[in-house]
NULOPA-141062 format. One line per 8 residues: number of its first residue (from 1); their letters; for each residue x, y, z of N, C-alpha, C. Coordinates in steps of 0.001 Angstrom, whole numbers, plus 500000, padded with zeros to 6 digits. Last residue first. Layout:
residues N
NUM	A	X,Y,Z,X,Y,Z,X,Y,Z; ...
***
This chain:
residues 260
260	FKKWTARY	490974,506142,505021,490700,507559,505050,490323,507938,502754; 490114,503864,507964,490279,504720,506740,490125,505433,505948; 490872,502073,511469,490764,503155,510538,490893,503821,508992; 491686,499403,513481,492346,500526,512123,490696,501513,511301; 490889,500490,517132,490813,500278,515640,491297,500769,514495; 491817,500061,520333,492369,501705,518850,491365,500265,518103; 492341,502107,524059,491287,500941,523280,491798,502011,521342; 495953,502914,525625,493823,503462,524847,493715,501784,523776
252	TRNFEDNP	497063,503190,528217,497104,502476,527512,495517,502879,526434; 499294,504281,529794,499071,505049,528985,498302,504567,527542; 499966,503075,532780,500103,503209,531767,500236,503749,529903; 498412,505100,533867,499393,505123,534431,499854,504528,533636; 495396,504509,532942,495893,506504,533098,497433,506303,533620; 493775,502864,530528,495119,503245,531710,495661,504435,532048; 493108,504117,528258,491653,503233,529360,492771,502414,530719; 492650,507454,527572,493195,506198,527864,492315,505534,528337
244	KTDIDLFS	490909,509356,525272,490940,508794,526925,491665,507182,527361; 490473,509504,523053,491123,510475,523382,491945,510482,524955; 491241,506070,521172,490625,507250,522114,491064,508502,522430; 492358,506285,517410,492547,506058,519093,491606,506478,519767; 492316,505208,514761,491938,505900,515364,491123,505296,516834; 494748,505078,512265,493980,504072,514184,493408,505604,513606; 495864,503795,508865,495343,504680,510038,494861,504256,511076; 497468,501107,507677,496747,501694,508605,496896,502920,508859
236	FGEDKGHY	500147,499645,505003,499815,500608,506149,498832,501196,506840; 501871,497671,503465,501268,498426,503859,501715,498955,504901; 504292,495197,503421,502810,494937,503872,501830,496189,503905; 507015,495044,502139,506149,496127,502208,504436,495084,502320; 509564,493456,503667,509039,493400,502665,507767,494541,502799; 511674,494968,505458,511448,494073,505676,510640,494162,503641; 513735,496866,506494,513450,496614,507573,512686,495090,506958; 513497,500549,504647,512216,499526,504639,512962,498643,505617
228	TTIDIGRA	513143,503425,505970,513973,503047,505576,513013,501601,505901; 513846,507159,506034,512428,506237,505689,513348,504579,505408; 512430,510385,507313,514309,509171,506415,513799,508201,506694; 511695,512768,506837,511418,511331,506984,512292,510661,506604; 511172,516702,507800,511743,515504,506719,511607,513787,507588; 509236,519671,507782,509941,518929,507999,510250,517255,507348; 507230,521976,508924,507918,521763,507978,509050,521035,508462; 504210,523759,510262,505540,522798,510308,505897,521993,509142
220	GDKGVRFE	501972,525712,512252,502182,524675,511042,503526,523872,511167; 501395,527984,513552,502104,528608,512318,502926,527661,511695; 499461,527147,515184,498874,528498,514316,500072,528448,513108; 500040,523680,515848,499596,524680,516204,499205,525948,515114; 499807,520285,514935,500893,521456,514982,499802,522400,515454; 500587,516343,515478,499461,517327,515156,500552,519390,515627; 500803,513417,513997,501570,514418,514369,500104,515954,514111; 501984,510299,515682,500822,510813,515111,501107,512667,514839
212	HINDRKAS	502945,506158,515133,502952,507714,515523,502045,508809,514687; 504243,504060,515833,502710,504050,515511,503226,505298,516056; 506298,502035,516056,505361,502228,515034,504416,502821,513896; 507669,501900,518960,507038,502733,518093,506893,503048,517005; 509709,499384,518223,509082,499501,518249,508863,501269,518772; 510575,498006,515090,510361,496798,516882,509443,497965,517268; 511134,498997,513165,509759,498264,512756,509993,497401,513967; 511522,502733,514508,511373,501434,514392,510557,500740,513673
204	LTNIRGAT	511083,506283,515259,510810,505035,515249,511709,503828,514354; 512766,508972,516608,512862,507778,515696,511396,506818,516282; 512668,512755,516314,512090,511593,516983,512230,510350,515590; 514295,515897,516818,514428,514171,516090,513696,513342,516923; 514751,518801,515765,514243,517939,517220,513981,516823,516701; 515759,521647,514624,516635,520303,514957,515640,519327,515993; 512629,522842,515508,513490,522930,514939,514760,522185,515037; 510366,521093,517848,511165,522045,517527,511926,521831,516178
196	LIENHTEQ	508205,518665,518711,509584,518637,518179,509468,519967,517478; 507212,517825,522016,507225,518397,520677,508548,518933,519782; 505248,513802,522833,506262,515493,522807,506086,516666,521474; 505592,511518,523914,504739,512846,523611,505138,513800,523995; 505553,507929,523292,505913,508966,523750,504773,510154,522739; 504016,505610,523703,505249,505363,524364,506297,506850,524534; 500847,504035,524381,501037,505468,524337,503105,505793,525113; 499300,501230,523738,499863,502005,524399,501568,503297,524371
188	VSFEKKSD	496614,500089,522325,497968,500051,522336,498647,501161,523463; 494003,496943,521182,494995,497896,522327,496461,498688,522137; 491651,496835,519419,492489,496926,519967,493334,497282,521192; 488009,495929,517718,489452,496591,518988,490326,495563,519048; 487824,495029,514770,488069,494266,516522,488857,495297,516129; 487557,495067,511744,486767,496521,512356,487305,495772,514763; 490002,494796,509608,488855,494229,510804,488504,494875,511506; 491967,495293,507619,490032,495227,506812,489394,495157,508437
180	FAPTKGNP	494193,494217,507976,493612,496340,508844,491806,496640,508538; 493916,492488,511042,494234,492472,510169,493469,493138,509279; 494765,492011,515297,494065,492275,514044,494367,492071,512411; 497638,492637,516371,496773,492402,515980,495782,492459,515026; 499294,490810,519842,498704,490859,518559,498422,491679,517923; 500677,493275,521909,500356,491781,521450,499403,492273,520616; 499773,496320,521797,499944,495802,522863,499497,494057,522276; 501971,498929,519659,499799,497533,519659,500940,497064,520684
172	NFNRIRAE	502541,501898,521164,502946,500085,520405,501624,499546,521004; 502835,505656,519724,502382,503838,520764,502642,502686,519376; 503973,508661,519411,504436,507405,519387,503180,506378,520378; 503233,511891,519262,502690,510616,519730,503145,509258,518875; 504493,515347,518266,504125,513888,517879,503662,512595,518739; 503198,518447,517647,503649,517776,518499,503592,516620,517842; 506128,521007,516138,504815,519553,515814,504690,518468,517416; 506234,523568,514797,507059,523011,516354,506178,521881,515401
164	GQTCLTCV	509231,525383,512477,508145,525849,513427,507762,524386,514599; 511832,523348,510714,510931,524262,510785,509665,524357,511363; 512104,520976,511125,512991,521976,510022,513088,523123,510607; 512819,517722,511815,511814,518967,511651,512559,520340,511698; 512654,514762,511275,513441,515151,511600,512858,517237,511223; 512029,511124,512420,512232,512115,511600,512753,513146,512074; 513617,508360,511002,513880,509269,511614,513445,510234,511409; 511279,505050,510730,511763,506107,510705,512208,507945,511524
156	SINPHNHP	511497,502111,509582,512296,502606,509785,511868,504341,510049; 509202,498906,508753,509331,499918,508351,510438,500721,509329; 507190,497003,509206,509044,496778,507978,509774,497857,508350; 504942,499305,508765,505248,498000,509147,506799,497686,508420; 504174,501791,510605,504310,501258,509383,505251,500071,510013; 500230,503376,511417,502000,502786,511311,502719,502001,510414; 499338,506334,512325,499442,505305,511523,500709,504562,511675; 497191,508795,513557,498086,508309,513404,498153,506417,513310
148	PLFANASM	495949,511923,511309,496323,510595,511898,497879,509882,512307; 497976,515380,511677,498112,513820,510825,498026,512865,511311; 496222,517971,511690,496512,516761,512308,496868,515315,511111; 497400,521821,511549,496267,520020,510556,497628,519172,511555; 497036,524424,512064,496180,523681,512835,496161,522325,512113; 498556,525187,509422,498848,526075,510422,497639,524489,511060; 499788,522384,507071,499457,523570,507311,498624,524148,509104; 503176,520934,507095,501582,520738,507733,501775,521868,507879
140	KWEIIFFP	504852,518628,505307,504369,520543,505492,503290,520254,505581; 507889,516652,504230,507011,517071,504243,506607,519036,504872; 510200,514769,502300,509474,516099,502628,508170,516492,502577; 511596,511810,502639,509985,512400,502070,510181,514022,503119; 513639,509461,501098,513236,511229,502534,512982,511109,501745; 515660,506269,501524,514565,507558,500594,513953,508723,502175; 518201,503783,502663,516928,505085,503217,516659,505780,501755; 520102,503144,501563,519281,501642,502387,518380,502665,502220
132	IGRHALGT	519844,503734,498136,519772,502289,499818,521278,502987,500732; 517150,506546,498093,518924,506222,497546,519072,504416,498173; 515676,509721,496920,515030,508216,496836,516907,507457,496688; 514524,513005,498305,515819,512262,497628,515543,510499,497539; 512766,513565,498531,513082,514446,498786,514481,514158,497611; 508866,513647,497731,510138,513149,498167,511573,513822,497828; 506195,515333,499975,506699,514636,498432,508055,514684,498369; 503066,516040,501428,504483,515034,500985,505737,514902,499892
124	EVPPNLNA	500723,518068,502850,501495,518424,501866,502448,516847,502012; 497687,518478,504831,499065,517980,505017,499822,517471,503459; 495503,520500,504985,495872,520384,504574,497558,519811,505276; 493208,520772,507908,494088,521837,506472,494737,520337,506395; 492371,518033,505666,491949,518800,505592,491820,519371,507412; 493574,515502,503188,493537,516113,504885,492895,517024,505395; 493622,513718,501476,492771,514552,501402,492683,515500,502706; 496876,512159,500973,494951,511469,502031,494258,512565,502392
116	FTRLKGNP	498536,514957,500730,498063,513802,501566,497377,513282,501567; 499106,516819,498516,498560,516563,499514,498103,515271,500036; 503111,517353,497303,501395,516757,496500,500724,516711,498618; 505962,519124,496339,505138,517945,497465,503477,518386,496851; 508950,519391,495467,507666,519144,494601,506420,518375,495653; 511673,519597,497404,511037,518811,496528,509374,519578,496264; 513604,521643,498107,512246,522035,497973,511776,521104,496917; 516731,520583,499502,515697,520979,497873,514189,520932,498840
108	ISDFNLRA	519179,521994,502382,517834,520794,501973,516601,521089,501029; 520529,524128,503176,520403,523179,502023,519951,522029,501789; 518672,525105,505697,518926,525653,503534,519166,525306,502678; 519598,523184,507495,518392,523525,506923,518206,523882,505202; 522505,521249,507458,522027,522959,506880,520656,522528,506760; 522816,519027,509431,521803,519487,508067,522404,520962,508327; 523547,517330,512040,523891,518735,512298,523580,519256,510696; 521559,515769,512458,521246,517195,513596,522745,518350,513296
100	AMSALWYL	521340,513217,511109,520662,514871,510690,520132,515502,510952; 523511,512168,512397,524115,513168,511040,523276,514047,511064; 522195,511200,514758,523020,511604,514916,524303,512781,513283; 520308,510234,513199,519739,511009,513659,520979,512019,514154; 521795,507759,512037,521136,508548,511173,520989,509785,511428; 522353,506323,514167,523608,507169,513455,522325,508210,512992; 519850,505792,514876,520427,506783,516023,521861,506838,515925; 519333,503791,513747,518523,505604,513319,519190,506540,514200
92	YADQGKIS	520828,502111,513594,520641,502382,512801,520121,503710,512110; 520654,500954,516669,521989,501124,516291,521837,502303,514483; 517523,500150,516526,518199,501397,516757,519530,501870,516510; 518459,497963,514472,517383,498802,513948,518064,500166,514601; 519971,496350,516793,520599,496940,515210,520117,497989,514576; 518433,496248,518439,519443,496672,518699,520026,497378,517943; 515728,494565,517285,516145,495466,518078,517529,496043,517673; 517948,492994,514021,517742,492904,515310,516665,494427,515659
84	PDKHLEKA	518730,494195,511080,517599,493980,512054,517326,493445,512654; 521292,494595,509590,521849,494096,511030,520657,494348,511574; 522638,496169,507968,522465,494663,507939,521692,494378,509173; 522584,498580,508764,521239,498635,508178,521193,496463,507954; 524852,499634,508715,524067,499296,509817,522746,498288,509690; 526314,499599,506370,526797,499128,506504,525781,497751,507962; 524848,502260,505396,524669,500372,504494,524649,499491,505003; 525898,503296,507114,523876,503541,506537,523897,501990,506297
76	RPSVDKLF	527720,503962,505679,528051,503269,506842,526555,503100,506873; 526992,505064,502896,528150,503576,503217,528378,503337,504675; 525790,507653,503433,524982,505922,502732,525777,504364,503245; 527140,509790,505107,526575,508666,505422,526002,507080,505091; 527919,510825,502340,529405,510245,503620,527743,509814,504784; 525783,512438,500433,527340,511008,499405,527911,510495,501520; 523812,513279,501640,523796,512035,501762,524895,510912,500720; 526106,515796,502729,524843,513950,503695,524648,512935,503336
68	DKWDMGER	526654,516942,500955,527769,515826,501731,527540,514825,502794; 524226,517325,500097,525384,516749,499320,525911,515861,500082; 523398,519115,502306,522793,518922,502093,523466,517234,501158; 526059,519884,504842,525137,520142,503251,525293,519393,503276; 525919,520947,508452,525908,519523,507258,525680,520234,506004; 526816,523395,510394,526040,523216,509714,526341,522064,508444; 529802,522976,511545,529051,523479,511568,527497,523392,510863; 531955,519897,511204,531386,521785,510543,529819,521389,511109
60	VFASSIGN	532489,517591,511619,533156,518192,512495,532758,519602,511890; 531393,516810,508379,530198,516848,510019,531541,516391,511404; 533406,517165,506704,532072,518063,506733,530753,517882,507990; 535288,516220,507022,535865,516818,507621,533752,516843,507922; 533640,512304,505121,534216,513456,505582,533798,514970,506844; 534001,508474,506369,533389,510027,506537,534524,511327,506794; 536592,507101,506080,536031,507074,504262,534903,508136,505072; 535962,505212,509159,537189,505933,508237,536597,505637,506658
52	PWVRRPFL	533999,506628,511468,534788,505072,510949,535795,506065,509989; 533772,509099,514329,533719,509194,512589,535339,507736,512166; 535692,508999,516461,534143,509165,516388,534066,508494,515011; 537952,508961,516114,537293,508208,516922,535991,507961,516462; 538606,510968,514715,539076,509526,514622,537933,508618,515310; 537867,513339,516311,537204,512667,514933,538033,511816,514782; 538281,513761,519484,538255,513225,519037,537748,512637,517203; 537314,516701,518951,538473,516880,520002,538781,515173,519171
44	MASAAAVP	534667,516993,517420,535875,517522,517787,537295,517503,517742; 533285,514722,518128,533794,514595,517712,534804,515751,516747; 532713,514938,521054,533453,514223,521009,534223,513910,520196; 530840,517506,520879,531995,517825,521244,532938,516965,520956; 528437,515813,519488,529388,517205,518398,531142,517413,519113; 528093,514862,521981,528305,513682,520467,529345,514757,519881; 527608,516417,523392,528325,515615,523658,528704,515226,522549; 525065,517632,521637,525909,518243,522087,527220,517220,522642
36	LWLLRRRE	522185,516358,521133,524027,515420,520501,524743,516413,521197; 519521,513988,522517,521048,515070,522793,521946,514943,522445; 516727,512382,522003,518134,512022,521681,518725,513870,521496; 514455,510946,524455,515062,512204,523319,516425,512580,523418; 512362,509016,524523,513955,509067,524820,513711,509641,523460; 509976,507623,526893,510151,508472,525796,511910,508920,526341; 509964,503920,526877,509766,505406,527107,509665,506212,526618; 509524,501347,524581,510107,502223,525598,509161,503189,526162
28	ELIGSRVE	508985,498139,523715,508608,499069,524281,509026,499400,525197; 509900,496193,520804,509780,497053,521892,509454,497553,522339; 508086,493367,519132,508155,494674,519455,508377,494956,521086; 509104,491174,516127,509442,491523,518237,508459,493534,517908; 510099,489109,514085,509295,489824,514642,509086,490259,515801; 512876,490988,511670,512091,489641,512749,511067,490496,513033; 513581,490968,507960,513129,491599,509075,513015,491110,510146; 515348,492266,505144,514682,491086,506233,514024,491948,506997
20	TKENKGIS	515460,493036,501869,515603,493715,502780,514918,492020,503427; 517076,494444,498511,516367,493015,499899,516617,493265,501403; 516281,495550,495545,516543,496043,497259,516104,494622,497625; 516181,495308,492765,517234,494503,493644,517397,494645,494727; 513686,496342,491911,513632,494787,492401,515024,494201,492407; 513252,499159,494088,514181,498917,492401,514082,497475,493366; 509772,500872,494564,510889,499950,494955,511795,499410,493808; 509501,504119,493553,509592,503299,493659,510371,501992,493923
12	FLCIKKLW	508091,507253,494193,508964,506952,494304,508376,505282,494302; 506815,509966,492643,507859,510138,493252,509001,508341,493982; 503699,509708,492092,504860,510071,491292,506322,510579,491898; 501784,509068,493315,502377,510701,493019,502839,510884,492343; 502028,506576,492882,500711,507536,492865,501057,508562,492879; 503919,505558,495107,504111,505490,492617,503055,506498,491935; 503155,505916,497307,503908,506998,496360,504151,506775,494883; 501570,504091,497394,500543,505702,497423,501468,506171,496969
4	KNIM	501486,501663,496490,501139,502013,496345,501117,503276,495664; 504393,501892,499224,504969,501002,497199,503929,501876,496418; 502101,501330,500845,502791,502708,500543,503766,502678,498807; 501211,498650,500199,500091,500269,499806,500716,501134,500307
***
Protein backbone atom coordinates (compact mmCIF):
# COMPACT_ATOMS: atom_id res chain seq x y z
CA UNK A 1 0.00 0.00 0.00
CA UNK A 2 2.84 2.40 0.83
CA UNK A 3 4.50 1.66 -2.50
CA UNK A 4 1.19 2.21 -4.33
CA UNK A 5 0.74 5.58 -2.66
CA UNK A 6 4.28 6.67 -3.47
CA UNK A 7 3.96 5.52 -7.07
CA UNK A 8 0.59 7.24 -7.39
CA UNK A 9 2.11 10.61 -6.58
CA UNK A 10 5.02 9.80 -8.90
CA UNK A 11 7.59 9.99 -6.19
CA UNK A 12 9.07 6.61 -5.44
CA UNK A 13 9.26 2.93 -6.30
CA UNK A 14 11.39 0.23 -4.73
CA UNK A 15 14.03 -1.30 -6.97
CA UNK A 16 13.69 -5.01 -7.75
CA UNK A 17 17.22 -5.75 -6.59
CA UNK A 18 16.83 -4.25 -3.14
CA UNK A 19 16.68 -6.98 -0.49
CA UNK A 20 15.75 -6.51 3.13
CA UNK A 21 14.66 -8.72 5.97
CA UNK A 22 13.00 -8.30 9.33
CA UNK A 23 12.45 -10.32 12.46
CA UNK A 24 9.36 -10.15 14.62
CA UNK A 25 9.25 -8.44 17.98
CA UNK A 26 8.13 -5.34 19.77
CA UNK A 27 10.19 -3.14 22.03
CA UNK A 28 8.22 -1.12 24.55
CA UNK A 29 10.06 1.98 25.68
CA UNK A 30 9.37 5.20 27.43
CA UNK A 31 10.44 8.62 26.28
CA UNK A 32 13.78 8.87 24.56
CA UNK A 33 15.03 12.29 23.55
CA UNK A 34 18.05 12.66 21.31
CA UNK A 35 20.54 15.16 22.63
CA UNK A 36 23.76 15.42 20.67
CA UNK A 37 26.00 18.20 22.09
CA UNK A 38 28.32 15.71 23.78
CA UNK A 39 28.68 13.70 20.59
CA UNK A 40 29.36 16.84 18.61
CA UNK A 41 32.02 18.00 21.06
CA UNK A 42 33.62 14.56 21.02
CA UNK A 43 33.68 14.65 17.26
CA UNK A 44 35.68 17.87 17.32
CA UNK A 45 38.11 16.67 19.95
CA UNK A 46 38.50 13.07 18.81
CA UNK A 47 37.26 12.86 15.21
CA UNK A 48 39.09 9.62 14.39
CA UNK A 49 37.56 7.85 17.37
CA UNK A 50 34.03 9.03 16.67
CA UNK A 51 33.74 8.87 12.89
CA UNK A 52 34.60 5.75 10.85
CA UNK A 53 37.09 5.88 8.00
CA UNK A 54 35.67 7.54 4.91
CA UNK A 55 33.56 10.14 6.71
CA UNK A 56 34.46 13.62 5.50
CA UNK A 57 35.33 16.62 7.64
CA UNK A 58 31.86 17.99 6.87
CA UNK A 59 30.59 16.19 9.96
CA UNK A 60 32.73 18.26 12.32
CA UNK A 61 31.61 21.55 10.80
CA UNK A 62 28.57 23.48 11.91
CA UNK A 63 25.86 23.15 9.29
CA UNK A 64 26.44 20.12 7.06
CA UNK A 65 25.47 20.46 3.42
CA UNK A 66 22.71 18.22 2.03
CA UNK A 67 24.98 16.71 -0.62
CA UNK A 68 27.68 15.96 1.95
CA UNK A 69 25.09 14.29 4.15
CA UNK A 70 23.87 11.97 1.40
CA UNK A 71 27.35 11.15 0.14
CA UNK A 72 28.95 10.45 3.50
CA UNK A 73 26.08 8.85 5.40
CA UNK A 74 25.03 6.26 2.82
CA UNK A 75 28.06 3.89 3.06
CA UNK A 76 27.87 3.59 6.84
CA UNK A 77 24.07 3.36 6.74
CA UNK A 78 24.32 0.39 4.37
CA UNK A 79 26.53 -1.45 6.85
CA UNK A 80 24.32 -0.74 9.86
CA UNK A 81 21.20 -1.64 7.88
CA UNK A 82 22.41 -5.25 7.61
CA UNK A 83 21.44 -5.92 11.24
CA UNK A 84 17.61 -6.12 11.48
CA UNK A 85 17.54 -6.87 15.21
CA UNK A 86 16.02 -4.52 17.79
CA UNK A 87 19.43 -3.18 18.79
CA UNK A 88 20.60 -3.17 15.19
CA UNK A 89 17.73 -0.98 14.05
CA UNK A 90 18.27 1.39 16.97
CA UNK A 91 21.99 1.66 16.16
CA UNK A 92 21.05 2.44 12.56
CA UNK A 93 18.45 5.05 13.52
CA UNK A 94 20.62 6.80 16.11
CA UNK A 95 23.47 6.98 13.61
CA UNK A 96 21.16 8.65 11.09
CA UNK A 97 19.82 10.98 13.78
CA UNK A 98 23.30 12.07 14.86
CA UNK A 99 24.11 12.93 11.25
CA UNK A 100 20.78 14.59 10.46
CA UNK A 101 21.17 16.82 13.53
CA UNK A 102 24.04 18.60 11.75
CA UNK A 103 22.15 19.35 8.55
CA UNK A 104 22.04 22.88 7.20
CA UNK A 105 18.31 23.25 6.65
CA UNK A 106 18.80 25.85 3.90
CA UNK A 107 20.62 23.24 1.80
CA UNK A 108 17.69 20.78 1.82
CA UNK A 109 16.12 20.92 -1.66
CA UNK A 110 12.46 21.79 -1.86
CA UNK A 111 10.70 18.86 -3.50
CA UNK A 112 7.40 18.90 -5.31
CA UNK A 113 4.80 18.52 -2.58
CA UNK A 114 1.35 17.02 -2.98
CA UNK A 115 -1.59 16.80 -0.64
CA UNK A 116 -1.64 13.59 1.37
CA UNK A 117 -4.86 11.64 2.05
CA UNK A 118 -7.07 14.68 1.37
CA UNK A 119 -6.64 15.86 4.93
CA UNK A 120 -8.04 19.25 5.91
CA UNK A 121 -6.17 21.37 6.95
CA UNK A 122 -3.80 19.91 4.36
CA UNK A 123 -0.69 17.85 4.94
CA UNK A 124 1.71 17.82 1.98
CA UNK A 125 4.50 15.36 1.19
CA UNK A 126 7.13 14.91 -1.51
CA UNK A 127 10.26 12.93 -2.27
CA UNK A 128 13.49 14.70 -1.34
CA UNK A 129 15.84 11.76 -1.99
CA UNK A 130 15.64 8.17 -3.13
CA UNK A 131 18.59 5.92 -2.40
CA UNK A 132 19.78 2.75 -0.67
CA UNK A 133 19.08 1.89 2.09
CA UNK A 134 16.85 4.89 2.78
CA UNK A 135 14.64 7.39 1.01
CA UNK A 136 13.70 10.80 2.38
CA UNK A 137 10.22 12.30 2.41
CA UNK A 138 9.77 16.03 2.89
CA UNK A 139 6.58 17.04 4.68
CA UNK A 140 4.72 20.27 5.31
CA UNK A 141 1.78 20.68 7.67
CA UNK A 142 -0.50 23.69 7.35
CA UNK A 143 -1.70 25.67 10.35
CA UNK A 144 -3.66 23.50 12.81
CA UNK A 145 -3.20 20.39 10.66
CA UNK A 146 -3.45 16.89 12.11
CA UNK A 147 -1.86 13.77 10.63
CA UNK A 148 -3.80 10.87 12.19
CA UNK A 149 -2.01 7.96 13.84
CA UNK A 150 -0.70 5.38 11.37
CA UNK A 151 1.67 2.43 11.51
CA UNK A 152 4.81 1.49 9.55
CA UNK A 153 5.13 -2.30 9.20
CA UNK A 154 8.74 -3.36 8.53
CA UNK A 155 9.78 0.29 8.35
CA UNK A 156 11.92 2.64 10.43
CA UNK A 157 11.62 6.43 10.33
CA UNK A 158 13.95 9.17 11.56
CA UNK A 159 11.89 12.37 11.71
CA UNK A 160 13.70 15.73 11.74
CA UNK A 161 11.70 18.91 12.25
CA UNK A 162 13.15 21.79 10.22
CA UNK A 163 10.61 24.55 10.84
CA UNK A 164 7.82 25.33 13.28
CA UNK A 165 6.55 23.09 16.06
CA UNK A 166 4.81 19.74 15.90
CA UNK A 167 3.49 17.56 18.69
CA UNK A 168 4.31 13.95 17.95
CA UNK A 169 2.94 10.92 19.77
CA UNK A 170 4.16 7.35 19.37
CA UNK A 171 2.38 4.13 20.24
CA UNK A 172 3.08 0.41 20.44
CA UNK A 173 0.40 -2.22 20.00
CA UNK A 174 -0.18 -4.41 23.04
CA UNK A 175 0.06 -7.92 21.67
CA UNK A 176 -1.18 -9.03 18.28
CA UNK A 177 -3.32 -6.78 16.12
CA UNK A 178 -6.14 -7.80 13.76
CA UNK A 179 -5.97 -7.48 9.97
CA UNK A 180 -6.20 -3.96 8.58
CA UNK A 181 -9.72 -4.57 7.26
CA UNK A 182 -10.96 -5.74 10.67
CA UNK A 183 -13.22 -3.65 12.89
CA UNK A 184 -12.04 -5.52 15.96
CA UNK A 185 -10.81 -3.39 18.85
CA UNK A 186 -7.25 -3.74 20.17
CA UNK A 187 -4.98 -1.98 22.65
CA UNK A 188 -2.07 0.40 22.10
CA UNK A 189 0.30 2.05 24.56
CA UNK A 190 1.55 5.61 24.22
CA UNK A 191 5.36 5.61 24.37
CA UNK A 192 6.18 9.21 23.37
CA UNK A 193 4.38 12.54 23.62
CA UNK A 194 6.66 15.45 22.82
CA UNK A 195 7.07 18.71 20.95
CA UNK A 196 9.43 18.74 17.98
CA UNK A 197 10.97 22.10 17.13
CA UNK A 198 13.53 22.88 14.43
CA UNK A 199 16.50 20.55 14.89
CA UNK A 200 14.79 18.04 17.17
CA UNK A 201 14.39 14.40 16.20
CA UNK A 202 12.03 11.50 16.83
CA UNK A 203 12.60 7.93 15.68
CA UNK A 204 10.53 4.79 15.29
CA UNK A 205 11.65 1.35 14.20
CA UNK A 206 9.94 -1.75 12.88
CA UNK A 207 10.33 -3.07 16.43
CA UNK A 208 9.17 -0.18 18.67
CA UNK A 209 7.19 3.08 18.66
CA UNK A 210 5.96 2.05 15.20
CA UNK A 211 2.74 4.10 15.28
CA UNK A 212 2.91 7.89 15.26
CA UNK A 213 0.71 10.95 14.80
CA UNK A 214 1.44 14.67 14.27
CA UNK A 215 -0.43 17.79 15.31
CA UNK A 216 0.64 21.40 14.67
CA UNK A 217 -0.52 24.82 15.81
CA UNK A 218 -1.23 28.10 14.06
CA UNK A 219 2.26 28.37 12.53
CA UNK A 220 2.37 24.92 10.96
CA UNK A 221 5.58 22.90 10.62
CA UNK A 222 7.96 21.33 8.11
CA UNK A 223 10.44 18.49 8.27
CA UNK A 224 11.86 15.36 6.69
CA UNK A 225 11.37 11.64 7.32
CA UNK A 226 14.42 9.45 6.63
CA UNK A 227 12.58 6.23 5.85
CA UNK A 228 13.95 2.69 5.54
CA UNK A 229 12.48 -0.72 4.78
CA UNK A 230 13.65 -3.59 6.99
CA UNK A 231 11.44 -6.18 5.32
CA UNK A 232 8.81 -6.51 2.62
CA UNK A 233 6.11 -3.92 2.05
CA UNK A 234 3.01 -4.94 4.01
CA UNK A 235 1.10 -1.73 3.50
CA UNK A 236 -0.02 0.48 6.36
CA UNK A 237 -3.16 1.70 8.04
CA UNK A 238 -4.46 4.69 9.93
CA UNK A 239 -5.90 4.18 13.40
CA UNK A 240 -8.76 5.56 15.42
CA UNK A 241 -7.46 5.86 19.00
CA UNK A 242 -9.64 6.86 21.96
CA UNK A 243 -8.99 10.34 23.31
CA UNK A 244 -8.88 9.10 26.91
CA UNK A 245 -6.66 6.24 28.12
CA UNK A 246 -8.28 3.24 29.74
CA UNK A 247 -5.22 3.00 31.99
CA UNK A 248 -3.87 6.43 32.97
CA UNK A 249 -0.57 5.24 34.44
CA UNK A 250 0.37 2.87 31.63
CA UNK A 251 -1.07 5.17 28.95
CA UNK A 252 -2.99 2.40 27.17
CA UNK A 253 -5.82 3.21 24.77
CA UNK A 254 -8.48 1.35 22.84
CA UNK A 255 -7.92 1.50 19.09
CA UNK A 256 -9.27 0.26 15.76
CA UNK A 257 -7.92 0.41 12.22
CA UNK A 258 -9.31 3.24 10.11
CA UNK A 259 -9.43 4.02 6.39
CA UNK A 260 -9.33 7.41 4.68
